[in-house]
C-alpha positions as CSV (number, residue, x, y, z in Angstrom):
1,M,-87.5,-5.9,35.7
2,S,-86.7,-4.5,39.2
3,K,-83.5,-3.4,40.7
4,Y,-83.0,-6.7,42.7
5,Q,-83.4,-8.9,39.7
6,L,-80.8,-6.6,37.6
7,D,-78.4,-6.9,40.3
8,Q,-79.1,-10.7,40.9
9,E,-78.4,-10.9,36.9
10,V,-75.2,-9.1,37.2
11,T,-73.6,-10.9,40.0
12,Q,-74.8,-14.2,38.3
13,T,-73.2,-13.5,34.9
14,P,-69.4,-13.7,35.7
15,S,-70.2,-17.1,37.6
16,T,-71.9,-18.4,34.7
17,D,-69.5,-17.4,32.0
18,R,-66.6,-18.8,34.2
19,L,-68.7,-22.4,34.4
20,L,-69.1,-22.3,30.7
21,R,-65.3,-21.5,30.1
22,V,-64.6,-24.6,32.3
23,I,-67.0,-26.9,30.6
24,I,-65.7,-26.1,27.1
25,A,-62.1,-26.6,28.2
26,L,-62.9,-29.9,29.8
27,L,-64.9,-30.7,26.6
28,L,-61.9,-30.0,24.4
29,R,-59.4,-31.7,26.6
30,Q,-61.6,-34.8,26.7
31,K,-61.4,-34.8,22.8
32,E,-57.5,-34.7,23.2
33,E,-57.1,-37.4,25.8
34,Q,-59.8,-39.9,25.5
35,A,-59.5,-41.2,29.0
36,V,-58.6,-38.5,31.4
37,S,-57.9,-39.8,35.2
38,L,-59.8,-38.3,37.9
39,K,-56.5,-36.9,39.1
40,R,-55.9,-34.9,35.9
41,Q,-59.3,-33.8,36.0
42,I,-58.9,-32.3,39.3
43,E,-55.6,-30.6,38.1
44,I,-57.3,-29.1,35.0
45,L,-60.1,-27.6,36.9
46,D,-57.8,-26.2,39.3
47,D,-55.7,-24.7,36.6
48,L,-59.0,-23.3,35.5
49,G,-59.5,-21.4,38.6
50,M,-62.0,-23.3,40.4
51,R,-62.1,-23.7,44.2
52,P,-61.7,-27.2,45.7
53,V,-65.3,-27.2,46.8
54,E,-66.5,-26.3,43.4
55,I,-64.1,-29.0,41.9
56,A,-65.7,-31.6,44.5
57,E,-69.4,-30.7,43.5
58,T,-68.5,-31.0,39.9
59,L,-66.6,-34.2,40.2
60,G,-69.1,-35.7,42.7
61,R,-66.3,-36.3,45.3
62,T,-65.9,-34.9,48.6
63,P,-63.7,-31.5,49.3
64,T,-61.5,-33.5,51.5
65,Y,-60.6,-35.9,48.6
66,V,-60.1,-33.2,46.3
67,S,-57.9,-31.1,48.8
68,K,-55.7,-34.1,49.3
69,E,-55.3,-34.7,45.5
70,L,-54.3,-30.9,45.0
71,V,-51.6,-31.2,47.8
72,G,-50.1,-34.2,45.9
73,I,-50.4,-32.3,42.7
74,R,-48.9,-29.1,43.9
75,K,-45.9,-31.3,45.6
76,H,-45.5,-32.9,42.4
77,K,-45.0,-29.6,40.5
78,K,-42.8,-28.2,43.0
79,R,-40.3,-31.3,42.7
80,E,-40.3,-30.8,39.0
81,N,-39.1,-27.0,39.2
């Protein structure tokens, strides 16, 4: 294996690990809450550390839509505190 291939493999591993953790967490939560709303899915993915662009790609929505939802979610959380 060349140095380039090793470097590429090392940089992809954390990203892959993070995505696998997200998938596992989503599957577990889906089991708990049979029908999870889109807004709740966005909130969960944000809590798991995904960027809005990644959330949009995962859920098949636009980054603008996800950002708008995140603003509303964060405002709601602020009001609760």
